[in-house]
C-alpha positions as CSV (number, residue, x, y, z in Angstrom):
1,M,13.4,80.1,18.3
2,I,13.5,82.0,15.0
3,L,13.5,86.0,14.7
4,F,13.8,87.9,11.5
5,P,16.1,90.8,11.6
6,N,15.1,93.6,9.3
7,A,17.0,96.3,7.3
8,K,16.7,100.2,7.7
9,I,17.3,102.7,5.2
10,N,18.8,106.3,6.2
11,I,16.6,109.4,4.8
12,G,19.6,112.0,5.2
13,L,22.5,111.8,6.4
14,N,24.8,114.3,7.7
15,I,28.4,113.9,8.9
16,T,29.0,116.6,12.0
17,E,32.0,116.0,13.5
18,R,35.0,113.7,13.8
19,R,35.0,112.4,17.4
20,P,38.4,112.3,19.9
21,D,37.4,108.3,19.8
22,G,37.8,108.4,15.9
23,Y,34.2,107.6,15.5
24,H,31.9,110.7,13.9
25,N,28.9,112.2,14.6
26,L,26.4,112.3,12.7
27,E,22.5,113.2,12.2
28,T,20.1,111.0,10.0
29,I,16.6,109.2,9.8
30,F,16.7,105.7,10.4
31,Y,13.6,104.2,8.3
32,P,12.9,100.5,9.2
33,I,12.3,98.2,5.9
34,N,11.2,94.9,4.7
35,I,13.8,93.2,4.0
36,K,14.7,90.4,6.3
37,D,17.5,87.7,7.2
38,A,16.4,84.8,9.6
39,L,17.8,84.3,12.8
40,E,18.1,80.8,14.9
41,V,19.3,80.2,18.7
42,V,19.0,76.7,20.1
43,A,20.6,75.3,23.1
44,G,23.6,73.0,21.9
45,E,26.9,71.0,23.5
46,E,29.1,74.0,22.3
47,L,28.8,77.6,20.7
48,S,28.6,77.8,17.4
49,F,27.6,79.9,13.9
50,T,26.5,78.3,10.6
51,S,25.2,81.0,7.8
52,S,23.0,79.8,4.5
53,G,22.2,82.8,1.8
54,L,24.7,85.5,0.9
55,D,28.2,84.5,1.7
56,I,29.1,86.4,5.0
57,P,32.6,87.5,4.8
58,G,35.5,87.9,7.7
59,R,36.1,85.2,10.5
60,V,33.1,83.6,12.6
61,E,34.5,85.0,15.9
62,D,34.3,88.6,14.7
63,N,30.8,87.8,13.6
64,L,28.6,90.4,16.1
65,C,26.4,87.4,17.2
66,I,28.9,85.5,18.4
67,K,30.4,88.8,20.2
68,G,27.0,89.4,21.8
69,Y,27.2,85.8,23.1
70,H,30.5,86.5,25.1
71,M,29.2,90.1,25.8
72,L,25.8,88.5,27.6
73,K,27.9,85.4,29.1
74,K,29.8,87.7,30.9
75,D,26.9,89.0,32.8
76,Y,24.9,85.8,32.8
77,P,27.2,82.8,33.3
78,H,24.4,80.3,33.5
79,L,23.7,80.9,29.7
80,P,24.2,77.4,27.8
81,P,26.1,77.1,24.8
82,V,23.9,77.9,21.7
83,K,23.9,77.1,18.2
84,I,23.5,80.3,16.2
85,H,21.9,79.9,12.4
86,L,21.6,82.9,10.1
87,H,20.3,83.0,7.0
88,K,21.7,85.8,5.2
89,N,19.3,88.1,2.9
90,I,19.6,91.2,3.6
91,P,22.7,92.7,1.2
92,I,26.2,93.0,2.6
93,G,28.3,96.6,2.4
94,A,24.8,98.1,1.3
95,G,24.4,100.9,3.8
96,L,21.3,99.0,5.3
97,G,22.6,97.7,8.7
98,G,22.1,94.1,8.0
99,G,24.8,93.1,10.3
100,S,24.0,95.2,13.3
101,A,20.2,94.2,13.0
102,D,21.5,90.5,13.2
103,A,22.9,91.6,16.5
104,A,20.5,93.3,18.0
105,F,17.9,90.7,17.2
106,F,20.4,88.0,18.8
107,I,19.9,90.0,21.9
108,K,16.2,90.0,21.8
109,L,16.1,86.1,21.2
110,M,18.4,85.1,24.0
111,N,16.3,87.3,26.1
112,Q,13.4,85.9,25.0
113,Q,14.6,82.2,25.1
114,F,16.3,82.4,28.2
115,K,13.8,84.6,30.2
116,L,17.0,87.3,31.0
117,G,14.2,89.8,32.1
118,L,15.9,92.5,29.9
119,S,14.2,95.7,29.5
120,V,14.3,97.8,26.3
121,D,16.3,99.9,27.7
122,D,18.8,96.9,28.9
123,M,19.2,95.5,25.6
124,T,19.7,99.2,24.1
125,N,22.6,99.5,26.2
126,Y,24.1,96.1,25.2
127,A,23.6,96.6,21.8
128,R,25.1,100.1,22.1
129,K,28.2,98.0,22.7
130,L,28.2,95.9,19.6
131,G,28.0,98.9,17.1
132,A,27.1,102.3,16.5
133,D,24.0,101.6,14.9
134,C,22.9,98.1,16.3
135,A,20.8,99.9,19.3
136,F,18.2,101.0,16.5
137,F,17.3,97.3,15.8
138,I,16.1,96.8,19.2
139,E,12.6,98.6,18.4
140,S,13.1,98.9,14.9
141,K,10.9,102.3,14.4
142,P,11.7,105.5,12.7
143,V,13.9,107.8,14.6
144,F,16.0,110.9,14.6
145,A,19.6,109.7,15.2
146,F,22.7,111.3,16.4
147,E,25.7,111.4,18.3
148,K,27.3,107.9,16.8
149,G,24.0,107.1,15.7
150,D,23.3,105.3,18.6
151,E,21.2,108.0,20.1
152,F,17.7,108.8,19.2
153,E,14.5,110.7,19.1
154,T,11.4,108.7,18.1
155,I,9.9,110.7,15.0
156,R,6.4,110.4,13.7
157,L,7.4,109.2,10.2
158,D,4.7,106.9,8.1
159,L,5.6,105.8,4.6
160,S,3.5,103.2,4.5
161,K,0.8,104.6,1.6
162,Y,4.4,104.9,-0.5
163,K,6.0,102.4,-2.7
164,I,9.8,102.0,-1.3
165,V,12.0,100.7,-3.9
166,L,15.7,99.7,-3.1
167,V,18.5,98.9,-6.0
168,M,21.5,97.1,-5.1
169,P,24.6,97.5,-7.7
170,D,27.2,95.3,-7.8
171,V,29.8,97.3,-6.1
172,H,31.3,97.3,-2.5
173,I,32.2,100.6,-0.6
174,S,34.6,100.3,2.2
175,T,34.2,102.4,5.0
176,A,37.9,104.1,4.4
177,E,36.5,104.8,1.1
178,A,33.3,106.4,2.3
179,F,34.6,108.8,4.6
180,G,37.7,109.5,2.6
181,G,36.3,112.5,1.0
182,I,34.1,113.9,4.2
183,K,34.4,117.1,5.7
184,P,32.6,117.2,8.7
185,A,30.1,120.4,9.1
186,M,26.8,121.1,11.0
187,P,24.4,121.6,8.7
188,K,22.4,124.6,8.4
189,D,19.0,123.3,9.2
190,S,18.8,119.6,11.4
191,L,17.2,116.6,9.7
192,L,14.9,116.6,12.4
193,E,13.1,119.7,11.1
194,L,13.5,118.8,7.6
195,I,12.0,115.8,7.8
196,A,8.8,117.4,9.0
197,E,8.7,118.9,5.4
198,P,6.4,117.6,2.6
199,I,7.6,114.3,0.9
200,T,7.9,116.6,-2.4
201,E,10.1,118.7,-1.1
202,W,12.9,115.8,0.3
203,R,14.8,116.3,-2.9
204,K,15.4,119.9,-2.6
205,L,16.0,119.7,0.9
206,I,17.4,116.3,2.4
207,K,20.7,115.2,1.3
208,N,23.5,112.1,2.5
209,D,26.8,113.8,2.7
210,F,28.4,110.5,1.4
211,E,26.9,110.7,-2.0
212,N,29.6,113.4,-3.6
213,T,32.4,111.1,-2.7
214,I,31.1,108.4,-3.7
215,F,29.5,109.1,-6.8
216,K,32.4,110.7,-8.0
217,N,34.2,107.3,-7.6
218,H,31.4,105.2,-8.7
219,V,29.4,106.7,-11.8
220,E,26.9,103.5,-11.9
221,I,25.5,104.5,-8.2
222,R,25.2,108.0,-9.5
223,G,23.0,106.9,-12.4
224,V,20.8,104.3,-10.3
225,K,19.8,107.5,-8.2
226,A,19.4,109.0,-11.6
227,S,17.7,106.5,-13.0
228,L,15.1,106.1,-9.8
229,Y,14.2,110.0,-10.6
230,E,13.5,109.1,-13.9
231,A,11.3,106.6,-13.2
232,G,9.2,108.9,-11.2
233,A,10.4,108.8,-7.6
234,I,9.5,111.7,-5.4
235,Y,12.4,111.1,-3.1
236,A,15.6,109.1,-4.1
237,S,18.8,108.7,-2.3
238,M,22.0,106.1,-1.5
239,S,21.7,104.7,1.7
240,G,24.0,105.1,5.0
241,S,27.5,104.8,3.3
242,G,26.0,102.5,0.2
243,A,26.2,101.2,-1.8
244,S,22.5,100.7,-2.2
245,V,19.9,103.5,-3.0
246,F,16.4,103.5,-2.5
247,G,13.5,105.6,-4.4
248,I,10.2,106.3,-3.1
249,F,7.5,106.3,-5.3
250,E,3.8,106.7,-5.2
251,Q,3.2,103.7,-6.9
252,T,5.3,100.5,-7.6
253,P,7.5,101.4,-10.7
254,D,8.7,99.2,-13.4
255,L,12.5,98.9,-13.0
256,S,13.1,96.0,-15.2
257,F,15.7,98.3,-17.2
258,L,17.7,97.9,-14.1
259,E,17.7,94.6,-13.0
260,A,20.3,93.4,-15.7
261,E,23.1,94.9,-13.7
262,N,21.7,95.4,-10.1
263,E,19.5,93.7,-7.5
264,V,16.2,95.1,-7.2
265,F,13.8,94.9,-4.1
266,Y,10.4,96.4,-4.7
267,D,7.9,97.5,-2.0
268,V,10.0,97.2,0.9
């Protein structure tokens, strides 16, 4: 059985406070986009994980799909070993949630294939155990996310009449670097209120807290955002902790001038 995990973008991101457990509380808007991986799971003689497409860093045993299998196996001992194959297309280290999406879709796939009878709430709770934003991908619909990014309030946000373009510079942003310059603070106005404003006002109202530090350290990312506005974007922002930057346009723009040094995904 095969499913196609999708990426997400963050529209706004406020780091509101540091938690006693070392995580940070935040608020953001998660919006699904159509850049996708392909995930296949079949019963096998032993648990295995293989991949194609983009190279996946780290040890296989640390992959969230493998961790997800062991998590489910504890509660469902009858589960057979499985062969997992992931074709990786969602850029890694881009603030797009690709690894989290793969983990969430793995839970959904296991539920379907082995008839575990898990509800959406059950799958969401399992996903929360694997990572802060994994739970979003169980339903993959626009939400206002808060706490660690794993508590949600559904919002009415439809950007289908616009063209979303994603630009991925050849830059890696570590978690330590992203949070190194953050000073948590409650925003004057909540994103839940600001996202209801006309999209033409977002440029003035909605920000990503990570941009201040990352733009100082990586002028090329700052330059991509500026280029998207110069090309006519209504709104542009870095997604998550970067390094990807997206622009929302009324019509598909010509960004060929960015393609020499960046990967560009149109109409996502």
